[in-house]
KEDOPA-906186 format. One record per residue (C-alpha): x, y, z; residue in three letters. Coordinates in Angstrom, 3 decimals, padded with zeros to 6 digits. Layout:
% residues N
       c1       c2       c3 code
        X        Y        Z  ALA
...
This chain:
% residues 408
       c1       c2       c3 code
 -000.014  016.193  007.003  MET
 -002.260  018.064  005.190  THR
 -006.088  017.624  005.585  GLU
 -007.867  015.392  003.047  LEU
 -010.676  017.724  001.566  ASP
 -014.215  016.254  000.645  ARG
 -014.007  015.931 -002.526  GLU
 -010.869  013.656 -002.318  ASP
 -013.140  011.216 -000.328  VAL
 -016.108  011.842 -002.180  VAL
 -013.560  010.163 -005.240  SER
 -013.953  006.494 -003.037  ILE
 -016.890  005.798 -004.382  LEU
 -016.477  006.225 -007.954  ASP
 -013.581  003.037 -007.672  PHE
 -015.585  000.752 -006.533  PHE
 -017.708  000.781 -010.590  GLY
 -016.093 -002.503 -011.477  GLU
 -016.919 -004.541 -008.222  LEU
 -018.636 -007.418 -008.345  GLU
 -021.198 -007.996 -006.545  ASP
 -020.718 -012.063 -004.779  PRO
 -024.105 -012.054 -003.805  ARG
 -027.073 -014.062 -004.985  SER
 -029.695 -012.757 -007.278  THR
 -032.637 -014.994 -004.898  VAL
 -034.040 -012.194 -002.556  ASN
 -031.690 -009.409 -003.197  ARG
 -032.791 -006.200 -001.365  LYS
 -030.264 -003.973 -000.934  HIS
 -027.654 -002.239 -003.518  LEU
 -024.436 -003.332 -003.331  LEU
 -022.745  000.446 -002.928  GLY
 -025.290  001.056  000.017  ASP
 -023.696 -002.083  001.915  LEU
 -020.114 -000.806  001.466  ILE
 -020.521  002.954  002.521  VAL
 -022.852  001.495  005.701  ILE
 -019.344 -000.683  006.672  SER
 -017.171  001.610  006.244  ILE
 -019.206  004.855  007.671  CYS
 -019.956  002.316  010.478  GLY
 -016.076  001.446  011.250  VAL
 -015.311  005.126  011.031  LEU
 -017.829  005.973  013.532  SER
 -016.941  003.042  015.985  GLY
 -018.070 -000.473  014.754  ALA
 -016.128 -003.379  014.973  ASP
 -017.068 -006.303  013.327  GLY
 -020.737 -006.790  011.085  PRO
 -023.215 -007.053  014.366  LYS
 -021.992 -003.592  015.480  ALA
 -022.116 -002.016  011.886  ILE
 -025.988 -003.480  011.500  GLY
 -026.417 -001.502  014.916  VAL
 -025.023  001.621  013.372  TRP
 -026.830  001.534  010.642  ALA
 -030.236  000.987  012.230  GLN
 -029.310  003.596  015.492  ALA
 -029.015  006.588  012.049  ASN
 -031.765  005.066  009.910  ALA
 -032.917  008.676  008.949  LYS
 -029.738  009.915  008.405  TRP
 -028.512  007.365  005.949  LEU
 -031.854  007.494  004.079  GLN
 -031.200  011.118  003.635  MET
 -028.368  010.204  001.787  HIS
 -028.478  006.465  000.487  LEU
 -030.769  004.781 -001.958  GLU
 -031.765  002.020  000.862  LEU
 -034.656  001.097 -001.196  PRO
 -035.754 -001.500  001.339  ASN
 -034.593  000.242  004.646  GLY
 -031.349  000.309  006.452  VAL
 -030.363 -003.767  006.254  PRO
 -029.663 -005.794  008.931  SER
 -026.672 -006.838  010.534  HIS
 -026.835 -010.293  008.870  ASP
 -027.197 -009.133  005.512  THR
 -024.052 -006.659  006.234  ILE
 -022.272 -010.061  007.610  GLY
 -023.147 -012.083  004.266  ARG
 -021.763 -009.123  001.950  LEU
 -018.611 -009.308  004.301  LEU
 -018.061 -013.135  004.314  ALA
 -018.802 -013.266  000.627  THR
 -016.641 -010.170 -000.889  LEU
 -012.975 -011.457 -002.524  LYS
 -011.295 -009.726 -000.248  PRO
 -008.340 -008.981 -003.113  SER
 -010.856 -007.530 -005.218  ALA
 -012.210 -005.171 -002.181  PHE
 -008.682 -003.832 -001.211  ARG
 -008.053 -003.658 -005.227  SER
 -010.814 -000.586 -005.118  CYS
 -009.130  001.189 -002.208  PHE
 -005.639  000.950 -003.222  GLN
 -006.944  002.130 -006.475  ASN
 -008.242  005.380 -004.973  TRP
 -005.198  005.431 -002.746  ILE
 -002.935  005.111 -005.764  ALA
 -004.937  008.234 -006.839  ASN
 -004.536  010.801 -004.025  LEU
 -002.679  013.480 -004.457  ARG
  001.154  013.154 -003.560  ASP
  001.519  016.337 -002.484  ASP
  002.887  015.481  001.605  VAL
  003.152  019.270  003.079  GLU
  006.317  019.385  003.915  GLY
  007.965  015.790  003.087  ILE
  011.002  016.540  000.488  ASP
  012.381  012.755  001.016  THR
  011.651  009.215 -000.341  GLN
  008.750  008.141  000.685  GLU
  009.275  005.226  003.155  VAL
  007.002  002.377  003.107  VAL
  006.967  000.141  006.089  ALA
  006.574 -003.029  005.766  ILE
  004.923 -005.886  008.663  ASP
  003.012 -008.481  009.724  GLY
  000.451 -008.566  012.631  LYS
 -001.972 -011.319  013.565  ALA
 -005.567 -011.018  014.873  LEU
 -005.183 -013.443  018.318  ARG
 -008.926 -013.993  018.694  ARG
 -009.557 -014.936  014.929  SER
 -008.794 -018.418  015.945  HIS
 -011.277 -021.064  014.659  ASP
 -010.501 -024.230  016.804  ARG
 -013.968 -026.290  015.557  LYS
 -012.336 -025.850  011.590  ASN
 -008.079 -026.427  013.263  ASP
 -007.244 -023.066  012.209  LEU
 -005.042 -020.603  013.957  GLY
 -005.363 -016.821  014.022  PRO
 -005.047 -014.939  011.242  LEU
 -002.042 -013.221  009.994  PHE
 -002.120 -010.002  008.053  LEU
  000.713 -008.328  006.097  VAL
  000.634 -004.678  005.912  SER
  002.123 -002.229  003.882  ALA
  001.940  001.849  005.470  TRP
  002.946  005.014  004.039  SER
  004.725  006.582  006.787  VAL
  004.777  010.092  005.241  GLN
  001.406  010.233  004.177  ARG
 -000.133  007.808  007.190  GLY
 -002.096  005.167  004.820  ILE
 -002.325  001.889  004.151  SER
 -001.135  000.706  000.775  LEU
 -001.740 -002.585  000.934  GLY
 -002.729 -005.666  002.945  GLN
 -001.970 -009.108  002.396  LEU
 -003.455 -012.280  004.602  ALA
 -002.134 -015.738  005.825  THR
 -002.959 -018.529  007.774  GLU
  000.649 -018.597  009.862  GLU
  003.119 -016.035  010.426  LYS
  005.602 -018.625  008.385  SER
  003.756 -017.615  005.299  ASN
  004.919 -014.127  005.781  GLU
  008.326 -014.489  003.439  ILE
  005.789 -015.572  000.755  THR
  003.059 -013.093  001.296  ALA
  005.862 -010.013  001.087  ILE
  006.650 -010.389 -002.596  PRO
  002.813 -011.055 -003.635  GLU
  002.181 -008.282 -001.224  LEU
  004.893 -006.045 -003.112  LEU
  003.292 -006.810 -006.622  GLU
  000.307 -004.589 -005.622  ASN
  001.418 -001.472 -004.249  ILE
  004.470  001.185 -006.248  ASP
  007.249  001.309 -004.605  ILE
  008.640  003.459 -007.266  GLY
  011.006  005.488 -005.466  GLY
  010.160  004.772 -002.400  ALA
  012.376  003.238  000.605  ILE
  011.126 -000.073  001.363  VAL
  011.812 -001.038  005.402  THR
  010.789 -004.870  006.215  ILE
  012.023 -006.792  009.635  ASP
  014.004 -009.461  010.106  ALA
  011.556 -011.885  008.689  ALA
  011.457 -010.422  005.028  GLY
  015.298 -010.097  005.445  CYS
  015.567 -012.649  001.973  GLN
  017.325 -012.408 -000.890  LYS
  014.466 -012.461 -003.415  ASN
  012.446 -009.705 -001.489  ILE
  015.335 -007.552 -001.984  ALA
  015.509 -008.478 -005.577  ALA
  011.932 -007.584 -005.790  LYS
  011.818 -004.039 -004.287  ILE
  015.160 -003.392 -006.488  ILE
  013.748 -004.845 -009.868  GLY
  010.152 -002.711 -008.724  GLY
  012.434  000.828 -008.650  GLY
  012.485  000.971 -005.106  GLY
  015.388  001.064 -002.349  ASP
  015.075 -001.665  000.828  TYR
  016.965 -001.300  004.581  ILE
  015.917 -004.812  005.928  LEU
  016.516 -005.749  009.750  ALA
  018.848 -008.266  010.387  LEU
  018.721 -011.264  012.659  LYS
  019.320 -014.844  013.104  GLY
  017.582 -015.926  010.583  ASN
  020.547 -014.670  008.193  GLN
  022.881 -016.337  010.163  GLY
  026.833 -015.916  008.385  ASN
  025.681 -012.266  006.626  LEU
  024.075 -011.705  010.450  HIS
  027.494 -013.027  012.188  LYS
  029.997 -011.578  009.608  GLY
  027.948 -007.459  009.791  THR
  028.424 -007.815  013.651  VAL
  031.492 -008.508  013.380  ASP
  032.775 -006.603  011.245  TRP
  031.138 -003.630  012.673  ILE
  032.774 -004.813  016.582  MET
  036.405 -005.007  014.983  GLN
  036.066 -001.508  013.642  GLN
  034.909 -000.353  016.908  SER
  037.746 -001.178  018.454  GLU
  039.461  002.645  017.255  ASN
  036.521  004.344  016.575  GLN
  036.564  003.045  012.698  PHE
  039.290  005.274  012.313  ALA
  040.173  002.768  009.567  ASP
  036.871  003.291  007.335  VAL
  034.200  005.697  006.228  LYS
  031.363  006.020  008.845  VAL
  028.157  008.043  008.913  ARG
  026.842  008.823  012.383  ARG
  024.015  010.753  013.595  HIS
  022.093  010.935  017.125  ARG
  018.736  011.943  018.098  GLU
  016.432  011.803  021.433  THR
  012.899  011.067  021.584  LEU
  011.270  012.026  024.340  LYS
  007.606  010.591  025.202  GLY
  005.080  008.496  028.106  HIS
  007.485  009.407  030.347  GLY
  010.706  007.499  028.867  ARG
  013.882  008.740  027.279  LEU
  015.006  007.416  023.884  ASP
  018.665  008.323  022.866  THR
  019.177  006.808  019.612  ILE
  022.606  006.312  017.504  GLU
  022.855  005.592  014.114  TYR
  026.115  004.633  012.376  TYR
  026.073  004.027  008.428  GLN
  028.960  001.932  006.656  PHE
  029.854  001.322  002.873  GLU
  029.448 -002.446  002.607  VAL
  032.826 -004.270  003.155  PRO
  033.849 -006.531  000.439  ASP
  034.951 -009.334  002.978  SER
  030.928 -009.176  004.228  LEU
  029.721 -013.203  003.290  PRO
  027.289 -013.406  000.379  GLY
  027.608 -009.672 -000.770  ARG
  027.104 -010.321 -004.343  SER
  023.869 -012.728 -003.339  GLN
  022.305 -009.490 -002.694  TRP
  020.937 -007.447 -004.950  LYS
  021.206 -003.701 -005.008  GLY
  023.627 -003.836 -001.166  LEU
  025.530 -000.809 -000.691  ARG
  025.640 -000.308  002.898  THR
  025.062 -001.570  006.259  ILE
  023.945 -000.035  009.525  GLY
  023.458 -000.024  012.524  MET
  021.100  001.567  015.397  ALA
  021.674  001.659  019.594  ILE
  018.687  002.769  021.380  ARG
  019.224  003.627  025.165  THR
  016.021  003.785  026.970  SER
  015.259  005.101  030.041  ARG
  012.165  004.991  032.569  GLU
  012.541  006.063  035.866  GLY
  015.303  003.884  037.499  ASP
  015.393  001.102  034.623  LYS
  017.563  001.366  031.875  GLU
  017.614 -000.698  028.724  THR
  019.625 -001.146  025.681  VAL
  018.630 -002.048  022.151  ASP
  021.217 -002.931  019.107  VAL
  019.964 -003.616  015.902  ARG
  021.274 -004.298  012.634  TYR
  020.586 -003.431  009.151  PHE
  021.671 -003.831  005.262  ILE
  020.774 -001.376  002.592  SER
  020.830 -000.901 -001.117  SER
  021.074  003.205 -000.004  LEU
  023.694  005.237 -000.817  ARG
  025.805  006.597  002.671  LEU
  024.008  009.203  004.165  GLY
  022.562  008.651  007.432  VAL
  020.297  011.024  008.082  ARG
  018.166  009.301  005.441  ARG
  019.016  006.157  007.030  PHE
  017.930  007.008  010.681  ALA
  014.545  008.808  009.090  GLN
  013.535  005.233  007.614  ALA
  014.744  003.228  009.941  VAL
  012.491  005.402  012.818  ARG
  009.694  005.299  010.380  GLY
  009.797  001.803  010.399  HIS
  008.525  002.028  013.859  TRP
  005.909  003.841  013.073  ALA
  003.890  001.144  011.713  ILE
  004.069 -000.519  014.918  GLU
  003.303  002.215  017.021  ASN
  000.685  003.702  014.862  THR
 -000.595  001.183  012.778  LEU
 -000.540 -001.999  015.100  HIS
 -000.909  000.296  018.531  TRP
 -004.023  002.286  016.997  CYS
 -005.552 -001.108  015.429  LEU
 -005.121 -003.239  019.308  ASP
 -006.418  000.039  021.219  VAL
 -008.564  002.360  019.422  THR
 -010.225 -000.391  016.813  PHE
 -009.813 -002.972  019.315  ARG
 -008.879 -005.879  016.726  GLU
 -006.995 -007.932  018.940  ASP
 -010.673 -008.602  020.213  GLU
 -012.085 -009.265  017.073  SER
 -013.749 -012.719  017.426  ARG
 -014.656 -013.161  013.376  VAL
 -013.911 -016.303  012.502  ARG
 -014.750 -016.507  008.995  ASP
 -011.902 -015.723  007.023  ARG
 -012.953 -013.195  004.501  PHE
 -015.282 -011.831  007.019  ALA
 -011.833 -011.285  009.089  ALA
 -009.628 -010.136  006.029  ASP
 -012.389 -008.079  004.831  ASN
 -013.094 -006.007  008.425  ILE
 -009.111 -005.409  008.806  ALA
 -008.923 -003.593  006.071  TRP
 -011.585 -001.193  006.515  LEU
 -009.534 -000.438  009.544  LYS
 -006.851  000.306  007.940  ARG
 -008.560  002.491  005.189  PHE
 -010.402  004.228  008.082  ALA
 -006.938  004.362  009.945  ILE
 -005.396  005.986  006.538  SER
 -008.857  008.472  006.087  LEU
 -008.684  009.649  009.924  LEU
 -004.992  010.201  009.849  LYS
 -005.374  013.108  007.365  GLN
 -007.262  015.157  009.389  GLN
 -005.227  018.140  010.133  ASN
 -006.102  019.046  014.206  ASP
 -004.728  018.008  017.421  LYS
 -007.148  015.254  018.263  GLU
 -006.149  011.722  018.949  SER
 -006.947  009.066  016.273  ILE
 -009.353  007.613  018.801  ALA
 -010.699  011.117  019.090  MET
 -011.625  011.874  015.819  ARG
 -013.220  008.459  014.907  ARG
 -015.646  009.411  017.865  ARG
 -016.268  012.867  015.942  MET
 -017.097  010.799  012.756  SER
 -020.007  009.213  014.762  GLY
 -021.329  012.586  016.157  TRP
 -020.763  014.291  013.366  ASN
 -023.803  013.110  011.352  ARG
 -026.136  016.518  010.997  CYS
 -024.971  017.561  007.998  GLY
 -022.568  020.270  009.224  ASP
 -019.595  020.160  006.733  HIS
 -017.130  022.640  008.990  SER
 -016.769  020.373  011.676  GLY
 -012.937  018.776  012.141  ARG
 -013.855  015.404  011.321  SER
 -015.660  015.195  008.298  SER
 -014.702  011.912  006.821  CYS
 -017.631  010.392  007.338  LEU
 -020.133  012.573  005.991  VAL
 -018.111  013.440  003.214  ALA
 -018.313  009.766  002.368  ILE
 -021.803  009.248  001.959  VAL
 -022.454  012.863  000.421  ASN
 -021.348  014.340 -003.497  ARG
 -020.496  017.997 -003.487  PRO
 -024.000  019.187 -003.888  ASN
 -025.140  017.386 -000.604  CYS
 -025.813  020.846  000.719  ALA
 -029.263  020.546 -000.663  THR
 -030.363  017.277  000.461  GLY
 -029.937  015.624 -003.009  THR
 -029.471  012.042 -001.978  LYS
 -026.437  010.042 -003.872  LEU
 -027.276  010.142 -007.651  ASN
 -025.013  007.675 -009.266  ARG
 -024.765  004.096 -008.966  PRO
 -022.235  002.521 -007.302  LEU
 -020.659 -001.211 -007.979  GLY
 -022.964 -003.795 -009.625  ASN
 -026.108 -002.416 -008.312  GLN
 -028.198 -004.798 -009.549  LYS
 -031.554 -005.881 -007.792  MET
 -032.180 -008.957 -009.540  LEU
């Protein structure tokens, strides 16, 4: 993974020029750009909500005043909270997504199709019993190779994931990519949407596609009786070690059989696959078997890389959000604020993942908060880079307006 240069991070600020300021014009004291920069930097430095962002800003007031306009001083956490609760999440995300789309795409050492993993996650403590609202559910798209969050869409229930995925696909570029989705997204319209967007798909199969799932399992089991002697099969085996566990994964890929139920209804369907994961931890052994349908041609190593890559959204993004960013503990109930803060956290992970060092995401996040003395030689330079222009070494403040910088 290549390190994100300071010039790349600075360019984030250029994509907020068209963001509409949702705040009332009465007693507006703070610049929109200042508030956004403080929110990004606060989350990068360990803040998990408006209150923490405000406390972080007050604690770092002298440093912020060196780099931002702050015509009326450092804003309070109430000001930050009101902004995040009124800023339309789709417009907010659009600014970040426009920046992501302009990131250089020369990912070092990657010469295969990009894998875009799509999965949902509930913000477990964001429920609002007073207004009879359950936890907010977020569907995210994660670029496995680049380690960046490509998009996010909020829904009120997990069942709405099926309708959210097509909308999310419309907002990201999947041309030439392999899109992987778990069984909830194994739907004909979603497969067609991916093919229509110029991508390929690998969709996990479970009981929600009853006949297709049963037909796939039965056919593979039937062919396995003679060790797949009568069909064209591609196989790949790999071993993964980590955290005291040994995983052995066997991948099988086949051309889609003519007899598969409903084959013609799935646009672009070319292959089916199976992954058998045997995990050993101490004296305990578990076996997990998963089945897939795909628009990819035969090529088991590419199939294996994409399937393994999909697990990264759970093991990398979701785990990091829960453990490092404590997302499941967030008690922000306002839907706009919860959505915007969730996106800030995903964006922060995307930035921290670009650092090319041996530190964990948690340590890089701490270092972003520690490294605020103007020293750009530190390995975690994301925070310093965001607030500084290229000539910031001279102490010059941000000299170009961000967003709708009206002080009406």
